[in-house]
C-alpha positions as CSV (number, residue, x, y, z in Angstrom):
1,M,-198.6,-216.8,-20.6
2,E,-196.3,-219.6,-21.5
3,R,-193.5,-217.5,-22.8
4,F,-193.6,-215.5,-19.2
5,Q,-193.3,-218.7,-17.5
6,K,-190.2,-219.6,-19.3
7,F,-188.6,-216.0,-18.8
8,V,-189.1,-216.7,-15.0
9,L,-187.6,-220.0,-15.0
10,L,-184.2,-218.9,-17.1
11,P,-182.5,-217.2,-14.3
12,F,-182.8,-220.3,-12.1
13,I,-181.9,-222.9,-14.9
14,L,-178.8,-220.7,-15.6
15,A,-177.9,-220.6,-11.8
16,A,-177.8,-224.3,-11.7
17,S,-176.0,-225.0,-14.9
18,L,-173.4,-222.0,-14.8
19,P,-170.5,-222.7,-12.4
20,G,-169.6,-220.0,-10.2
21,L,-172.9,-218.2,-9.6
22,S,-174.1,-219.8,-6.3
23,F,-173.3,-223.4,-5.8
24,C,-169.5,-223.8,-6.6
25,Y,-168.4,-221.9,-3.3
26,S,-170.6,-224.0,-1.1
27,I,-169.7,-226.4,1.6
28,L,-170.7,-229.9,0.6
29,D,-170.0,-231.7,3.7
30,G,-168.9,-230.4,7.1
31,P,-167.0,-231.7,10.2
32,T,-168.7,-234.0,12.7
33,N,-168.6,-234.2,16.4
34,A,-165.7,-235.9,17.9
35,T,-164.8,-237.3,21.4
36,V,-161.3,-238.1,22.2
37,L,-159.2,-239.0,25.2
38,A,-156.6,-236.0,26.4
39,G,-153.3,-236.5,24.7
40,S,-154.6,-238.0,21.6
41,E,-155.5,-236.6,18.2
42,A,-158.9,-235.5,17.0
43,R,-159.7,-235.2,13.1
44,F,-162.2,-233.0,11.3
45,N,-163.1,-232.8,7.6
46,C,-164.6,-230.2,5.6
47,T,-165.5,-230.5,1.7
48,V,-166.2,-227.6,-0.8
49,A,-167.0,-227.6,-4.3
50,S,-164.5,-226.7,-6.6
51,G,-163.7,-223.0,-7.5
52,W,-163.1,-222.2,-3.7
53,A,-160.7,-219.3,-3.1
54,I,-160.0,-219.6,0.9
55,L,-160.9,-222.0,3.8
56,I,-160.6,-221.0,7.5
57,W,-160.6,-223.5,10.5
58,L,-161.8,-222.0,13.8
59,L,-161.8,-223.5,17.5
60,N,-164.1,-221.6,19.7
61,A,-164.1,-218.8,17.5
62,N,-160.2,-218.4,17.1
63,P,-158.8,-219.1,13.8
64,V,-156.1,-222.1,14.1
65,L,-155.4,-222.9,10.3
66,T,-155.9,-221.3,6.9
67,V,-155.9,-222.9,3.6
68,I,-155.5,-220.9,0.3
69,N,-156.5,-222.3,-2.9
70,S,-153.4,-220.8,-4.7
71,H,-150.8,-221.2,-1.8
72,G,-151.9,-224.1,0.4
73,P,-152.1,-224.6,4.2
74,I,-150.8,-221.9,6.5
75,E,-150.0,-223.3,9.6
76,T,-149.1,-221.4,12.8
77,S,-148.9,-223.9,15.3
78,D,-147.4,-227.4,15.5
79,R,-150.7,-228.6,17.5
80,F,-153.0,-227.7,14.3
81,T,-152.1,-229.2,11.1
82,S,-153.8,-230.4,7.8
83,R,-154.1,-232.8,5.0
84,S,-155.6,-232.1,1.8
85,Y,-157.7,-234.4,-0.9
86,N,-158.6,-233.0,-4.3
87,N,-160.6,-234.5,-7.2
88,S,-162.3,-232.8,-10.2
89,Q,-165.4,-231.8,-8.2
90,S,-164.5,-230.9,-4.7
91,F,-161.9,-230.3,-2.2
92,T,-161.4,-231.8,1.2
93,S,-159.4,-230.1,4.2
94,E,-158.7,-232.3,7.0
95,L,-157.9,-230.5,10.2
96,I,-155.6,-232.6,12.8
97,V,-155.6,-231.5,16.5
98,H,-152.3,-232.9,18.1
99,N,-152.0,-233.4,21.7
100,T,-155.7,-232.6,22.7
101,Q,-156.1,-230.9,26.0
102,L,-159.3,-230.5,28.3
103,N,-159.5,-226.8,27.4
104,D,-159.7,-227.6,23.6
105,S,-163.3,-228.9,24.0
106,G,-165.7,-226.7,22.2
107,K,-167.0,-225.7,18.6
108,I,-164.9,-226.5,15.5
109,E,-166.0,-224.4,12.6
110,C,-165.3,-224.6,8.8
111,S,-165.6,-221.4,6.7
112,I,-165.1,-220.2,3.2
113,Q,-165.7,-216.7,3.9
114,K,-169.3,-216.3,2.5
115,P,-171.8,-215.2,4.8
116,G,-174.0,-217.6,6.2
117,D,-172.1,-220.4,4.5
118,S,-170.2,-222.4,7.2
119,S,-170.5,-225.6,9.0
120,F,-169.3,-226.6,12.4
121,A,-169.2,-229.7,14.8
122,F,-168.0,-230.3,18.7
123,L,-165.1,-231.4,20.1
124,S,-165.2,-233.2,23.5
125,V,-161.8,-234.0,25.5
126,Q,-162.1,-236.3,28.4
127,V,-159.9,-237.5,30.7
128,N,-159.2,-241.1,32.1
129,G,-158.3,-240.7,35.6
130,S,-157.4,-243.7,38.1
131,L,-159.7,-246.4,39.6
132,L,-158.9,-248.2,43.0
133,M,-160.1,-250.3,45.9
134,K,-158.2,-250.4,49.0
135,N,-157.7,-254.2,49.2
136,S,-157.3,-256.8,46.7
137,T,-158.7,-259.6,49.3
138,L,-161.2,-259.3,51.9
139,I,-161.9,-262.0,54.2
140,V,-165.4,-261.9,56.1
141,K,-167.3,-264.2,58.3
142,E,-170.6,-265.9,57.5
143,N,-173.9,-264.0,57.4
144,T,-171.9,-260.8,57.9
145,T,-172.8,-257.7,55.9
146,V,-169.8,-255.9,54.3
147,E,-169.4,-252.7,52.5
148,V,-166.8,-252.6,49.4
149,V,-165.8,-249.2,48.6
150,C,-164.6,-248.3,45.1
151,E,-162.9,-244.7,44.3
152,A,-162.4,-243.2,41.0
153,I,-160.1,-240.0,40.9
154,G,-159.3,-237.3,38.5
155,W,-161.8,-237.9,35.7
156,A,-163.6,-235.7,33.1
157,P,-166.5,-235.9,33.1
158,A,-167.5,-237.9,36.2
159,P,-167.3,-241.7,35.1
160,E,-170.5,-243.8,35.4
161,I,-169.7,-246.4,38.0
162,T,-171.2,-250.1,37.6
163,W,-170.6,-253.4,39.7
164,M,-170.2,-257.0,38.7
165,T,-170.1,-260.2,41.0
166,N,-168.7,-263.3,39.3
167,D,-169.3,-261.9,35.9
168,S,-172.9,-260.9,36.7
169,L,-174.2,-257.2,36.8
170,V,-175.0,-256.0,40.5
171,D,-178.4,-254.4,40.9
172,K,-178.1,-250.3,41.0
173,S,-180.1,-250.8,44.3
174,R,-177.2,-252.7,46.1
175,Y,-174.9,-249.7,45.6
176,V,-174.5,-245.8,46.0
177,T,-172.2,-243.6,44.2
178,H,-171.4,-240.1,45.1
179,Q,-169.8,-237.7,42.7
180,S,-167.7,-234.6,43.7
181,Q,-165.5,-231.9,42.0
182,G,-162.0,-232.2,42.1
183,S,-159.0,-230.0,41.1
184,N,-158.3,-228.7,37.3
185,S,-161.7,-229.1,36.4
186,L,-161.8,-232.9,36.9
187,H,-164.3,-235.1,38.9
188,N,-164.1,-237.7,41.4
189,A,-166.5,-240.6,42.2
190,L,-167.1,-242.9,45.1
191,S,-169.1,-246.1,45.0
192,V,-170.3,-248.1,48.0
193,L,-171.6,-251.6,47.5
194,T,-173.2,-253.4,50.4
195,L,-173.3,-257.3,50.3
196,T,-173.9,-260.2,52.5
197,P,-171.8,-263.1,50.9
198,V,-172.8,-266.5,51.2
199,N,-169.7,-267.8,49.4
200,T,-166.7,-266.5,47.9
201,E,-167.3,-264.0,45.3
202,I,-165.0,-261.9,43.1
203,L,-166.2,-258.0,42.8
204,T,-165.2,-256.1,39.9
205,C,-165.9,-252.1,40.0
206,L,-166.4,-250.6,36.3
207,A,-165.6,-246.8,35.5
208,D,-166.6,-245.8,31.9
209,I,-166.8,-242.6,29.9
210,E,-167.6,-242.2,26.3
211,A,-164.0,-241.7,25.0
212,L,-162.7,-245.0,26.5
213,P,-163.0,-248.0,24.2
214,S,-163.6,-250.3,27.1
215,P,-164.2,-249.7,30.8
216,Q,-161.7,-249.3,33.4
217,N,-161.8,-251.9,36.1
218,A,-160.8,-252.9,39.5
219,T,-161.2,-256.2,41.2
220,I,-161.6,-257.6,44.8
221,A,-162.1,-261.2,46.1
222,V,-164.5,-261.5,49.0
223,I,-163.6,-264.7,50.9
224,V,-165.9,-266.1,53.3
225,G,-164.2,-267.8,56.3
226,N,-164.8,-269.3,59.7
227,S,-162.9,-268.7,63.3
228,T,-160.5,-271.3,62.0
229,L,-159.3,-269.3,59.0
230,D,-159.5,-266.1,60.8
231,G,-157.1,-267.5,63.5
232,N,-155.0,-268.8,60.7
233,Y,-155.2,-265.6,58.7
234,S,-154.3,-263.6,62.0
235,E,-151.2,-265.7,62.6
236,D,-150.2,-265.4,59.0
237,S,-150.5,-261.5,59.6
238,T,-148.6,-261.8,62.9
239,S,-146.0,-263.6,61.4
240,T,-145.6,-261.4,58.5
241,W,-145.3,-258.4,60.7
242,V,-142.5,-260.5,62.7
243,I,-140.6,-261.0,59.3
244,A,-140.9,-257.6,58.0
245,L,-139.7,-256.0,61.6
246,A,-136.8,-258.5,61.5
247,V,-135.8,-257.4,58.1
248,V,-136.0,-253.7,59.0
249,F,-134.0,-254.2,62.1
250,S,-131.4,-256.3,60.4
251,I,-131.0,-253.5,57.6
252,V,-130.7,-250.8,60.4
253,G,-128.2,-253.1,62.4
254,F,-125.9,-253.3,59.2
255,I,-125.9,-249.7,58.6
256,L,-125.2,-248.9,62.2
257,L,-122.2,-251.4,62.0
258,I,-120.8,-249.7,58.6
259,I,-121.2,-246.3,60.4
260,L,-119.4,-247.5,63.5
261,I,-116.6,-249.2,61.4
262,W,-116.1,-245.7,59.5
263,V,-115.9,-243.7,62.7
264,V,-113.1,-246.0,64.3
265,V,-111.2,-246.0,61.0
266,R,-111.3,-242.1,60.7
267,C,-110.4,-241.8,64.4
268,C,-107.4,-244.3,63.8
269,C,-106.2,-242.2,60.8
270,L,-106.4,-239.0,62.7
271,K,-104.5,-240.5,65.5
272,K,-101.8,-242.0,63.2
273,G,-101.5,-238.9,61.5
274,S,-100.9,-236.6,64.8
275,T,-98.4,-239.3,65.8
276,Y,-96.7,-238.9,62.8
277,E,-96.4,-235.3,62.8
278,N,-94.9,-235.4,66.4
279,E,-92.5,-237.8,65.2
280,V,-91.3,-235.6,62.3
281,R,-91.3,-232.6,64.7
282,K,-89.0,-234.6,67.1
283,I,-86.7,-235.9,64.4
284,S,-86.5,-232.2,62.9
285,I,-85.7,-230.8,66.5
286,K,-82.9,-233.4,67.1
287,K,-81.2,-233.0,63.8
288,K,-80.9,-229.2,64.5
289,T,-79.4,-229.8,67.9
290,D,-77.0,-232.1,66.4
291,D,-76.0,-229.9,63.7
292,H,-75.2,-227.1,66.2
293,L,-73.4,-229.4,68.5
294,G,-71.3,-230.3,65.2
295,N,-70.4,-226.9,64.5
296,R,-69.5,-226.1,68.0
297,Q,-67.1,-229.0,67.7
298,R,-65.7,-228.0,64.5
299,S,-65.3,-224.3,65.4
300,G,-64.5,-224.5,69.3
301,S,-64.4,-222.0,71.7
302,E,-62.4,-218.9,71.5
303,N,-59.6,-219.2,74.2
304,Q,-59.5,-215.6,75.7
305,G,-56.1,-216.3,77.2
306,Y,-54.1,-217.3,74.1
307,I,-51.4,-215.1,72.9
308,P,-49.4,-215.7,69.6
309,E,-45.8,-216.9,70.3
310,E,-43.4,-214.1,69.6
311,P,-40.2,-214.7,67.6
312,R,-37.2,-216.2,69.6
313,Y,-34.9,-213.6,68.3
314,T,-35.3,-210.0,69.1
315,R,-32.6,-208.7,66.1
316,Q,-31.8,-210.0,62.9
317,I,-28.6,-212.1,63.2
318,P,-25.6,-210.3,61.6
319,T,-24.0,-211.5,58.4
320,V,-20.8,-213.1,58.5
321,V,-18.0,-211.0,57.7
322,S,-15.6,-212.1,55.0
323,L,-12.4,-213.1,56.3
324,P,-9.1,-212.1,54.7
325,P,-7.2,-214.3,52.7
326,M,-5.1,-216.6,54.9
327,S,-1.4,-217.4,54.4
328,T,-0.2,-220.3,52.9
329,K,2.6,-220.3,55.5
330,F,1.6,-222.0,59.1
331,T,3.0,-220.3,61.6
332,V,3.1,-221.9,65.2
333,P,2.7,-219.5,67.9
334,R,5.4,-219.2,70.5
335,P,4.5,-220.3,73.8
336,D,5.8,-217.2,75.3
337,L,3.3,-215.2,73.6
338,S,0.0,-214.6,75.1
339,T,-3.3,-214.8,73.0
340,S,-6.5,-213.1,73.3
341,S,-9.6,-214.6,74.5
342,A,-11.2,-214.7,71.3
343,P,-9.6,-214.5,68.2
344,K,-9.9,-211.2,66.3
345,G,-11.1,-212.5,62.8
346,R,-14.0,-214.3,64.4
347,P,-17.0,-212.5,65.4
348,Q,-18.8,-213.1,68.6
349,R,-22.5,-214.7,68.3
350,D,-25.3,-213.2,70.0
351,T,-27.7,-215.6,71.3
352,D,-30.2,-213.1,73.0
353,Y,-33.5,-214.9,74.3
354,P,-36.6,-213.2,75.6
355,I,-36.8,-212.2,79.1
356,N,-39.5,-213.9,80.9
357,P,-41.1,-216.1,78.2
358,K,-44.9,-216.3,78.4
359,K,-46.6,-219.7,79.0
360,I,-48.8,-221.0,76.6
361,R,-51.7,-223.3,77.2
362,N,-53.4,-225.4,74.6
363,V,-57.0,-226.7,75.1
364,T,-58.5,-229.6,73.2
365,H,-62.3,-230.1,72.9
366,V,-63.2,-233.9,72.7
């Protein structure tokens, strides 16, 4: 009986002592839940025993990063990266999700590819919206009940609204908060606080979600005043409006003056350009006219009645015939001898002139 018991316990002892039979591939410490603001980082750790072969990170059942023992991490997106921490007994893989988005919310799983051996956690991405109040100061009369409104827009999930007066929490029965669905899976909230202030109070509206390190807040001062204070406030408001209108009209008048000056300058430039073109045209026409007159003065008009002067002599003057040699003796003619009207050896000179010479008229243009 004792030998049988030892035989039965042997497999369990071997399984516990021999590495690689059952416990060496198990996950020692899985990821934990994380809540972060949109746009920030989310980190998850998964620790496995030594001897592991492959580790896969999944987001909403979709693989986002794989780590192989012999190779290292295989990253397919800049938004999902990893860091590794080793020791002799275990290996830790850290998944880092960068720039988290609202649709990243869901299940984060660490798997070592063994049936039934995986560990998971949940990622919650929240959106910090805006918180506002219509006025920063509210003036009320004594014994008057007023409602103060605080509005939260674009949150995920819808924020929790609380009120404080002079650093003290306001009872929830004094205010009402309404939540509504906004666009892009965001939420809005409207909280109305009803109070009858006796003295001046500082009211603070607080909006809080889990991912915020401290609540977001908006503040308003409720001032209790009398009729004199109301009158002064009204006068101050009127003077403020008058100053604002004066400033607006001054700016508008200055702009109109600039436009008017520009129009006048533009018209003057156009008129000057037109006058200049006309003067240039007149000078060009005058120059052409002067050039034409100068050409006419230089060339003159053709005299249709002008006939070139004909030569005075109608025939060529005959050549002088050489006379015979004269005798050296001088003979005096006798008185009783008659002489001819013309000496023999001397030719008669022809002096023929044209008959009826034509008249020539010269015209001079000045």
